[in-house]
C-alpha positions as CSV (number, residue, x, y, z in Angstrom):
1,M,-25.5,-42.8,56.6
2,I,-22.6,-40.4,55.2
3,T,-20.0,-38.9,57.4
4,V,-18.1,-35.7,56.8
5,Q,-15.5,-34.7,58.7
6,V,-14.8,-30.6,59.5
7,D,-10.7,-31.0,60.5
8,L,-10.0,-28.2,63.2
9,Q,-7.8,-29.9,65.2
10,E,-8.9,-30.5,69.2
11,R,-12.5,-28.7,67.4
12,S,-12.8,-31.2,64.9
13,Y,-16.7,-33.0,64.9
14,P,-18.4,-35.1,62.1
15,I,-21.7,-34.3,60.2
16,Y,-24.0,-36.6,59.5
17,I,-26.4,-37.0,57.0
18,G,-28.9,-39.4,56.5
19,R,-32.6,-40.8,56.6
20,G,-33.9,-41.2,60.2
21,L,-31.0,-40.0,62.2
22,L,-33.1,-38.1,64.9
23,K,-34.2,-41.5,65.7
24,Q,-30.8,-43.1,66.7
25,N,-30.0,-42.2,70.0
26,S,-26.4,-43.5,69.7
27,L,-25.5,-40.7,67.4
28,L,-26.2,-37.8,69.7
29,A,-25.0,-39.4,72.8
30,K,-21.6,-39.7,71.6
31,H,-21.6,-35.7,71.6
32,I,-23.5,-34.9,74.5
33,V,-21.6,-33.4,77.2
34,G,-22.6,-34.0,80.7
35,S,-26.6,-35.0,81.7
36,E,-28.2,-32.0,81.0
37,V,-29.8,-31.1,77.7
38,M,-31.3,-27.8,76.6
39,V,-33.3,-28.3,73.3
40,V,-33.6,-24.8,71.3
41,T,-36.5,-25.0,68.7
42,N,-39.3,-22.8,67.2
43,E,-42.7,-23.2,67.1
44,T,-43.1,-24.3,63.5
45,V,-40.6,-27.1,63.9
46,A,-41.6,-28.4,67.9
47,P,-44.5,-29.8,66.7
48,L,-42.9,-31.7,64.0
49,Y,-39.9,-33.1,65.3
50,L,-39.4,-31.9,69.3
51,D,-41.1,-35.5,70.3
52,T,-38.9,-37.7,68.3
53,L,-35.7,-35.9,69.4
54,L,-36.6,-36.1,73.3
55,K,-37.2,-39.7,73.0
56,S,-33.8,-39.8,71.8
57,L,-32.4,-38.0,74.7
58,K,-34.6,-40.1,77.6
59,D,-31.6,-40.8,79.5
60,Y,-30.9,-37.1,80.0
61,R,-32.0,-34.3,82.3
62,C,-34.0,-32.2,79.3
63,A,-35.7,-29.4,78.8
64,E,-36.8,-27.3,75.6
65,I,-37.2,-23.5,74.9
66,I,-39.6,-22.8,72.2
67,L,-39.0,-19.7,70.2
68,P,-41.1,-17.4,67.6
69,D,-40.3,-18.5,63.8
70,G,-38.8,-16.1,61.8
71,E,-35.4,-14.1,60.7
72,Q,-37.1,-11.1,62.4
73,H,-37.1,-12.8,65.9
74,K,-33.3,-13.5,65.7
75,T,-32.7,-10.2,68.0
76,L,-30.5,-10.1,71.4
77,A,-34.2,-9.9,73.0
78,V,-35.3,-13.1,72.0
79,L,-31.8,-14.2,72.7
80,Q,-32.1,-13.4,76.3
81,Q,-35.3,-15.8,76.4
82,I,-32.4,-18.2,76.1
83,F,-30.1,-17.0,78.6
84,D,-33.3,-16.6,81.1
85,D,-34.4,-20.1,80.6
86,L,-30.9,-21.9,81.0
87,L,-30.6,-19.8,84.4
88,K,-34.2,-20.7,85.5
89,V,-33.9,-24.7,85.2
90,P,-30.7,-24.0,86.2
91,F,-28.2,-25.6,83.9
92,S,-24.6,-25.7,84.9
93,R,-21.7,-25.2,82.3
94,H,-21.1,-28.9,82.1
95,C,-24.6,-29.4,79.9
96,T,-25.2,-29.2,76.4
97,V,-27.4,-27.1,74.1
98,I,-29.1,-28.5,71.1
99,A,-30.1,-26.7,67.9
100,L,-33.4,-27.9,66.9
101,G,-34.4,-25.9,63.7
102,G,-33.3,-24.0,60.8
103,G,-30.5,-21.4,60.4
104,V,-32.4,-19.0,62.7
105,I,-32.3,-21.4,65.3
106,G,-29.0,-22.7,64.9
107,D,-27.4,-19.3,65.0
108,M,-29.5,-17.9,68.0
109,A,-28.5,-21.3,69.8
110,G,-25.2,-21.3,69.0
111,F,-24.7,-17.9,70.4
112,A,-26.2,-18.7,73.3
113,A,-23.9,-21.6,74.2
114,A,-21.1,-19.8,73.2
115,C,-21.4,-17.0,75.8
116,Y,-23.3,-19.2,78.6
117,Q,-21.0,-19.5,81.4
118,R,-18.5,-18.6,78.9
119,G,-19.2,-21.5,76.6
120,V,-21.1,-24.9,77.1
121,A,-21.2,-27.7,74.3
122,Y,-23.8,-27.4,71.7
123,I,-25.0,-29.4,68.6
124,Q,-26.9,-28.8,65.4
125,V,-29.7,-30.4,64.5
126,P,-30.7,-28.5,61.1
127,T,-34.1,-29.2,59.3
128,T,-33.9,-27.1,56.5
129,L,-31.9,-27.6,53.3
130,L,-30.3,-24.3,54.0
131,A,-29.0,-25.3,57.4
132,Q,-28.2,-28.8,56.5
133,V,-25.5,-27.6,53.8
134,D,-24.7,-24.3,55.2
135,S,-25.4,-22.4,58.4
136,S,-25.1,-25.2,60.8
137,V,-21.5,-26.3,59.8
138,G,-18.5,-23.8,60.1
139,G,-19.1,-22.3,63.7
140,K,-20.7,-18.7,62.7
141,T,-23.0,-18.2,65.3
142,A,-24.8,-14.4,65.6
143,V,-28.4,-12.3,66.1
144,N,-29.4,-9.5,63.5
145,H,-29.2,-5.7,64.4
146,P,-31.5,-3.2,62.9
147,L,-28.1,-1.8,61.3
148,G,-27.0,-4.9,60.1
149,K,-27.3,-8.7,59.5
150,N,-25.3,-11.1,61.8
151,M,-23.3,-8.4,63.2
152,I,-23.4,-9.5,66.9
153,G,-21.8,-12.8,67.0
154,A,-19.3,-15.5,67.7
155,F,-17.2,-18.2,65.9
156,Y,-18.1,-21.5,68.1
157,Q,-17.9,-24.6,66.9
158,P,-20.8,-27.6,67.4
159,R,-19.7,-30.8,69.1
160,C,-21.6,-32.6,65.5
161,V,-24.2,-31.6,63.0
162,L,-26.7,-34.0,62.6
163,A,-28.5,-33.7,59.2
164,D,-31.5,-35.6,59.0
165,T,-32.8,-35.4,55.6
166,D,-36.1,-37.3,56.7
167,T,-36.9,-33.6,58.2
168,L,-36.7,-31.7,54.6
169,D,-40.5,-33.7,54.1
170,T,-42.1,-31.0,55.7
171,L,-40.5,-28.5,54.4
172,D,-42.4,-26.0,52.4
173,E,-41.6,-25.2,48.8
174,R,-40.4,-21.7,49.4
175,Q,-38.1,-22.7,51.9
176,L,-36.3,-25.6,49.8
177,R,-35.7,-23.4,47.0
178,A,-34.4,-20.9,49.3
179,G,-31.8,-23.8,50.5
180,L,-30.9,-24.8,46.9
181,A,-29.3,-21.1,46.5
182,E,-26.8,-22.0,49.0
183,V,-26.1,-25.6,47.5
184,I,-25.2,-23.3,43.7
185,K,-23.4,-21.1,45.7
186,Y,-20.6,-24.0,46.2
187,G,-20.5,-25.0,42.3
188,L,-20.3,-21.3,41.5
189,I,-17.5,-20.8,44.3
190,R,-15.2,-23.5,43.6
191,D,-16.7,-26.6,42.2
192,I,-17.8,-26.6,38.6
193,D,-18.5,-30.1,38.1
194,F,-21.0,-29.9,40.8
195,F,-22.7,-26.8,39.2
196,T,-23.0,-28.6,35.9
197,W,-24.4,-31.6,38.0
198,L,-27.1,-28.8,39.6
199,E,-28.1,-28.0,35.9
200,E,-28.7,-31.5,34.7
201,H,-30.2,-32.5,38.4
202,A,-31.8,-29.6,40.0
203,S,-35.2,-30.5,39.0
204,E,-34.8,-34.0,40.7
205,V,-33.3,-32.2,44.0
206,L,-36.7,-30.1,44.2
207,A,-38.6,-33.1,43.6
208,R,-36.9,-34.3,47.0
209,E,-35.6,-37.3,45.1
210,P,-33.4,-38.9,48.0
211,S,-30.1,-39.8,46.2
212,A,-30.2,-36.6,44.6
213,L,-31.0,-34.4,47.7
214,I,-28.6,-36.5,49.8
215,H,-25.7,-36.1,47.4
216,A,-26.7,-32.1,47.0
217,I,-26.3,-31.7,50.8
218,E,-23.0,-34.0,51.1
219,R,-21.4,-32.4,47.7
220,S,-22.0,-29.1,49.6
221,C,-20.8,-30.1,53.1
222,R,-17.9,-31.3,51.8
223,N,-16.9,-28.3,50.2
224,K,-17.7,-26.1,53.2
225,A,-15.7,-28.6,55.5
226,E,-12.7,-28.1,53.6
227,I,-13.1,-24.2,53.6
228,V,-13.4,-24.2,57.3
229,A,-10.6,-26.5,57.7
230,A,-8.3,-24.2,56.0
231,D,-9.6,-20.7,57.1
232,E,-11.7,-21.6,60.4
233,R,-12.4,-17.8,61.5
234,E,-12.4,-15.9,57.8
235,S,-8.9,-14.4,57.8
236,G,-8.8,-15.6,54.4
237,V,-10.3,-18.2,51.7
238,R,-13.7,-18.5,54.0
239,A,-14.8,-14.8,53.0
240,I,-15.4,-16.8,49.2
241,L,-18.6,-18.5,50.9
242,N,-20.1,-15.2,51.0
243,L,-20.9,-14.6,47.2
244,G,-23.9,-12.7,47.2
245,H,-24.5,-12.2,50.4
246,T,-23.4,-8.6,50.7
247,F,-25.8,-7.5,48.0
248,G,-28.2,-10.3,49.9
249,H,-27.6,-8.6,53.1
250,A,-28.4,-5.3,52.1
251,I,-31.5,-6.8,50.9
252,E,-32.7,-8.1,53.8
253,T,-31.6,-5.4,55.9
254,G,-33.4,-2.5,53.8
255,L,-36.8,-4.8,53.1
256,G,-36.8,-6.2,57.1
257,Y,-35.8,-8.9,58.5
258,G,-38.3,-11.9,57.3
259,A,-39.9,-10.1,54.3
260,W,-37.4,-12.0,52.1
261,L,-36.1,-15.4,53.0
262,H,-32.3,-15.6,53.2
263,G,-31.3,-17.7,50.0
264,E,-33.6,-15.7,48.0
265,A,-31.9,-12.9,49.1
266,V,-28.6,-14.6,48.8
267,A,-29.9,-15.7,44.7
268,A,-30.7,-11.9,43.7
269,G,-26.9,-11.4,45.4
270,M,-25.4,-14.2,43.3
271,A,-27.0,-12.8,40.3
272,M,-25.9,-9.1,40.9
273,A,-22.4,-10.4,41.7
274,A,-22.1,-12.3,38.3
275,D,-23.3,-9.2,36.6
276,L,-20.2,-7.1,38.1
277,S,-18.0,-9.9,37.2
278,Q,-19.1,-9.9,33.8
279,R,-18.6,-6.0,33.5
280,L,-15.2,-6.9,34.7
281,G,-14.3,-8.9,31.7
282,W,-14.2,-11.9,33.7
283,L,-17.3,-13.6,33.2
284,S,-18.9,-13.9,29.7
285,A,-22.6,-13.3,28.9
286,T,-22.9,-17.4,27.9
287,E,-21.5,-17.7,31.8
288,V,-24.0,-15.4,33.1
289,G,-26.8,-16.6,31.5
290,R,-25.9,-20.0,33.0
291,V,-26.3,-18.4,36.5
292,L,-29.4,-16.8,35.6
293,N,-30.9,-19.8,33.9
294,L,-30.0,-22.1,37.1
295,L,-31.4,-19.8,39.4
296,E,-34.8,-19.7,37.8
297,R,-35.0,-22.7,37.3
298,A,-34.5,-23.1,41.1
299,G,-37.8,-20.6,41.2
300,L,-35.1,-18.1,43.0
301,P,-35.1,-14.2,42.6
302,R,-32.5,-13.1,40.1
303,H,-33.4,-9.2,40.6
304,S,-33.3,-7.1,44.0
305,P,-36.5,-5.8,45.2
306,E,-37.3,-2.2,43.5
307,A,-38.3,-1.1,47.1
308,I,-34.7,-0.5,47.8
309,H,-33.4,2.2,45.7
310,K,-29.5,2.7,44.9
311,A,-28.1,5.5,47.8
312,R,-30.1,2.8,50.2
313,F,-28.3,0.1,48.8
314,L,-24.9,1.5,48.7
315,E,-25.7,2.6,52.2
316,L,-26.6,-0.6,53.6
317,M,-23.8,-2.4,51.8
318,A,-21.4,-0.5,53.6
319,V,-22.5,-1.9,56.8
320,D,-20.4,-5.5,56.0
321,K,-18.0,-7.5,57.9
322,K,-16.0,-7.4,54.5
323,V,-15.4,-3.9,55.0
324,I,-11.9,-3.1,56.1
325,D,-10.9,0.4,56.7
326,G,-14.0,1.7,54.9
327,C,-13.3,-0.2,51.7
328,L,-15.7,-2.0,50.6
329,R,-14.6,-5.9,49.4
330,L,-17.0,-8.1,47.6
331,V,-17.0,-11.5,46.6
332,L,-16.8,-12.2,42.4
333,L,-16.2,-14.5,40.1
334,R,-13.1,-15.0,38.0
335,Q,-14.6,-18.1,36.4
336,L,-17.5,-20.3,36.9
337,G,-16.4,-22.4,39.8
338,Q,-13.7,-19.8,40.9
339,A,-14.8,-17.0,43.7
340,V,-12.1,-14.1,44.6
341,V,-12.7,-11.2,47.4
342,T,-11.4,-8.1,45.8
343,D,-12.0,-4.3,46.2
344,G,-10.7,-4.0,42.7
345,F,-13.9,-2.6,40.8
346,D,-15.1,0.7,39.9
347,S,-17.5,2.2,42.0
348,D,-19.3,3.1,38.7
349,L,-19.5,-0.5,37.5
350,L,-20.7,-1.4,41.0
351,E,-23.8,1.5,40.8
352,A,-24.5,0.1,37.3
353,T,-25.2,-3.3,38.9
354,I,-27.3,-2.1,41.1
355,D,-29.2,0.1,38.8
356,K,-29.7,-3.0,36.1
357,A,-30.4,-5.3,39.3
358,T,-33.7,-2.9,40.9
359,V,-35.3,-2.2,37.6
């Protein structure tokens, strides 16, 4: 087992990475508050891993909530189901919520924990590659709104993250590839050596070779942990974690939540960010080619869907958390391995990038 620490003073917590961790009772016990545990999962994950988790929790008073699966269910209405069940049991404020699933479950369970009785403890048990390397770490919790993704939420840190890599054995190929988009992101924004490693070993990660998979997860988590420790609430450097996300969120919202997986939309968004960076003179054609080649090898989209026309794309991008006083800011690449947040781009160049991406 590998442990990566997220250093946030009194809110610090470990990320445990390894095989068979769901069966290790003592790992969770160290972080559970009280004797009451509510497990939030979905209809896909529950048949696979809920029983295993509940056996590890046999000494606690447990209940579970099984939600529908998919980004389209990441709504206030579905969130209400979690509150309803917490109150029906009822659970006190001295309870622990455990999120067992991918990014949607982690975001919703975390947001519910942040709100229930003004905040109860929660633990992340991510079961997708995307959740293990990104969404379970850092305390971002939210639900979607029809007008924008993740627009209703809170910063609320878990007590620990338990990333059992055995759960990736049952992950379908599309979800695995979508998760690799967030892994590639870390190489692009701040870790060029990792990006180069991915160019050499992406096929091994996709083949679920254990050592390659664990290395990719650990390196990703270390990168994110360092950024979150420096800027917990995204007032500065943490914003670079959104490389490709402003473009990607526009794709997700424009197509309808769930039509594309989050990682697929982010991959297309990173390709667009690389294109705009080249138009600004920051990346060479060779460097953009490296980005596109790695995305292609990962089986990820490199273009936006044609269904979203340019005017609609720009309209959707304007509803973004990085917009300040009506000014759109984007995460772009000064060079491979160095991201910046900037509004210093000409709108004509942005439109040219969107035109190219939607052909």
